[in-house]
C-alpha positions in Angstrom: 153.1 73.5 -63.3 155.0 70.4 -65.3 157.7 71.2 -68.2 159.3 74.1 -65.9 162.1 75.8 -68.1 165.1 77.6 -67.1 165.9 81.3 -68.2 168.5 80.0 -70.3 165.7 77.8 -72.6 163.6 81.1 -72.6 166.3 83.1 -73.8 166.9 80.4 -77.0 163.4 81.6 -77.9 163.7 84.5 -80.1 160.4 86.0 -80.7 160.5 89.3 -82.7 158.1 92.0 -83.9 157.2 92.4 -87.3 154.9 94.4 -89.8 152.9 92.6 -92.3 153.5 93.8 -95.5 151.5 91.8 -97.6 149.2 89.3 -97.1 147.2 86.7 -99.2 145.0 83.6 -99.4 146.8 80.2 -99.3 143.9 77.9 -101.0 146.3 75.0 -101.1 146.8 74.9 -97.3 145.1 71.8 -95.5 143.0 74.2 -93.4 142.3 77.9 -94.2 145.1 80.1 -93.7 146.9 83.3 -95.1 150.6 83.5 -96.5 152.1 86.4 -94.9 155.3 88.6 -95.6 156.7 90.1 -92.7 159.2 93.0 -92.1 161.3 92.3 -89.0 163.6 95.1 -89.8 167.0 95.3 -91.0 169.1 92.7 -89.0 166.2 90.3 -90.0 164.5 91.2 -92.9 161.3 90.2 -94.6 160.4 86.6 -93.9 157.2 84.3 -94.7 154.8 82.8 -92.7 151.6 80.8 -92.9 148.9 81.6 -90.5 145.7 80.1 -90.0 143.9 83.4 -88.7 140.9 83.5 -91.5 138.1 83.4 -89.1 138.8 86.6 -87.4 140.7 88.6 -90.1 140.1 89.6 -93.5 143.2 90.2 -95.8 142.4 93.9 -96.0 142.8 94.1 -92.4 146.1 92.7 -92.2 148.8 94.8 -94.1 150.4 97.3 -91.4 149.7 95.2 -88.6 152.5 94.4 -86.1 152.6 91.0 -85.2 154.9 88.5 -82.8 156.8 85.7 -84.1 159.2 83.2 -83.5 162.2 84.1 -86.0 164.8 81.2 -85.1 162.8 77.8 -85.9 164.2 76.1 -89.1 162.2 76.8 -91.8 158.7 74.4 -92.4 157.2 73.1 -95.6 153.4 73.9 -95.5 152.3 72.7 -98.8 153.7 73.7 -101.7 155.0 77.4 -99.4 157.9 77.2 -97.2 157.1 79.2 -93.8 160.3 80.8 -92.4 159.0 82.0 -89.0 156.3 81.0 -86.9 153.5 84.0 -86.3 152.3 83.8 -82.7 148.3 83.6 -81.8 146.0 82.2 -79.0 142.7 80.5 -79.5 139.4 81.8 -78.7 136.8 80.0 -77.1 136.0 78.1 -80.7 139.7 77.2 -81.2 140.1 80.0 -83.9 143.6 81.9 -83.9 143.7 85.4 -82.4 147.2 87.1 -83.3 149.4 87.8 -80.6 150.3 91.5 -80.8 152.0 94.4 -78.9 149.7 97.2 -77.4 151.5 100.0 -79.0 153.9 100.1 -81.9 157.5 99.5 -81.3 160.1 99.1 -84.1 160.3 96.2 -86.6 162.8 93.2 -85.1 162.5 94.3 -81.6 163.1 90.9 -79.2 160.6 90.2 -76.8 162.1 89.8 -72.9 
């Protein structure tokens, strides 16, 4: 394997669980995407994210779903929208994003280790 990192490097990446509380179309995105509001609990609060997940998910099925996200990247401008966290996913065989998620419900804001 190339690009091995140390445990200290891994600990710098803050990946947390959050629950999607709002999802809407993002028609001004360059690639099809949704705008999400995700609740990461009391410590982090509610953050916004742009997610290119339109191939596998309908807006109606996203609210209430727990996701994983990197919460300590700087905000990133996506067209007219400021994305505050990186919602994590994996590509399927066609390259469409499948959300990375937890198997059982855990508290919002719990850190991945």
